[in-house]
C-alpha positions, 0 to 999 in steps of 0.5 A, a space after each residue: 500500500 502506498 504511504 501517501 494513501 494513509 493520509 486519507 481515512 476513507 476511500 469511496 468507489 462510485 459506480 454511476 448510471 443514469 438512474 442509480 448510483 452505488 457508493 462503497 466506502 472503505 477504510 485504509 485497511 480495506 474494511 467496508 465503512 458504509 454502502 449506499 445505492 440510491 437514485 441519482 435524483 436524491 442528490 441531498 442524501 448523497 451529499 449527507 452520506 459523503 459528509 458523514 464519512 471519516 475525513 479526509 476522504 478520497 473518491 473515484 467515480 468510474 468514467 461514463 458520458 454523464 459523469 460531469 454533474 456528479 463531479 461538479 456537485 460533490 467535489 466540495 464534499 470530499 477532499 479529493 475526487 478522481 475519475 477511474 479509467 473504465 477501460 483499464 478497470 475492465 481489463 484488470 478485473 478479468 472474469 468475475 461476477 459483475 454488479 454495481 456493488 462489486 464494481 464500486 467496491 473494486 474501485 474503492 479497494 484499488 484506490 486504497 492500494 494506490 492501484 486505481 487507474 485514474 483519468 484526467 479531470 478538466 479544470 472549470 475553464 477547460 470544461 466550459 470550453 468543452 461544453 461549448 465545443 460540443 454544443 457547436 457540433 450539435 448545431 453544425 450537424 443540425 445545420 448540415 441535416 437541414 441543408 441536405 433536406 433542402 437539397 433533396 426537396 429541390 432534386 425531387 422537383 428537378 430544380 437547381 437551387 442556390 448555395 445553401 446558406 440561409 440568406 441565399 436560400 431565402 432570396 431563392 425562395 422569394 424569387 423562384 419559390 413558386 416553382 415548388 408544389 404546395 407541400 414542397 414549398 412548405 417543407 422548404 420553408 420549414 427547413 429554411 427557418 431551421 437554417 436561419 435560426 441555427 446560423 444565428 445561434 452558431 454566430 452567438 456561440 462562436 463569439 462565446 467560444 472565442 471569449 471563453 478561450 481568451 487565455 494564455 493557456 490556450 494561446 500557444 497551442 491554438 497558434 500551432 494548431 491553426 498553422 494547419 490549413 483547414 483548422 480555423 479558430 473554432 476547430 483549433 479550440 475544440 481540438 485543444 479543449 477535448 485533448 487538454 494538455 498534450 503532455 499528459 500523453 506519453 506518445 502519439 499512440 496513447 493519444 490515438 487510443 484515447 481518442 478512439 481512433 485505434 482499430 479494434 483488433 480481433 485475433 483467432 486461430 493465429 490470425 489477426 483481423 482489423 475491425 472498426 475503430 473503438 470510438 472509446 474517446 471524444 466524439 467531438 474530437 473525432 468529428 473535428 479531426 476528420 472535418 479538418 483532415 478533409 479541408 487539409 486534403 483540399 490544400 495540400 497535394 501530398 495529403 490528397 495523394 495519400 487520401 486517394 491511395 487509401 480510397 483506391 483500397 477501401 471505402 471513402 468514409 474509412 479513408 477519411 477516418 484514417 486521414 483524421 487519425 494521421 492528422 491527430 498524430 501530426 498535431 501531437 508532434 507539432 505541439 510536442 516539438 512546438 513547430 508549426 505545420 509546413 504545407 506541401 504543394 497546394 492542390 490545383 483544383 481548378 485544373 483538375 476540374 477543367 480536365 474532368 469537364 473536358 473528358 466528360 465532353 469528349 465521351 460519346 453520347 449514350 444511344 
């Protein structure tokens, strides 16, 4: 047992679910002091239970998507609070009977022995920026779906519409909306309302993200990330907020695994098969990386050539994910070495499009 762990008189393991939470407290010798299984709505009872424990107390809660409220609510009730790495805990537990009480007790015992794998808890400013970035992703996806619905409506009516930003779509609707049928006109109008409202919310959210990130802690990392073509101010802040301090990862492999971009390998009968990515980490981080990687391929001919080689061997979505993973490793090296990105030869997309149109005109017409 670690000597420093004897400073704490109680260790608390928490197994958190959406509707229920299980807490088990033990003393430094491993003897159970108290147990509690209760609804997550009974926040005051949990508060009183934690305050009745011998102090100082050390609490660890198993990581899950909805752990933020628990940390924010009960940090003042204990002397130290940590997140237990759920993946590493699962690997260490092996095969045993799994239930909430055993999971909470296992966390408490490992915490008392100093063997509990702990995760990273963001500070309040970083957590606020993460929440804003995740809201930006939700709005962006809503905007994309609404624009895609508008395109589908025009394609069904065999009409060529405008560029799908709110202002251009509104002008098109006023000038040529009569070409749509009554039901199509109503559907297009409803989608346009969603687009206009979402664009207004995104502009307000953009200002709030930039204001929240006005700190020297983000400034250096932000400038390094923005040296990559395709990573603007918002995406650089989303990536920096989701990852946190880059130096908490010993190498790029650890960061790639944490982000959920590592392939899930399946081994049987001496053969190893690469499956889909684990998706164990932050979904907004993977979204921002893949989006930025696609924009980078439009600016860097070398990256575009690599992407084309992947597309020749596999489906395009899988190739895009690989480019996002490559970009993550590049960003890690840039921040580690404090060096900006050096862009290769720019992509001449105009010449490429002209050649494609020329080949299309030379093709013989179908009989």
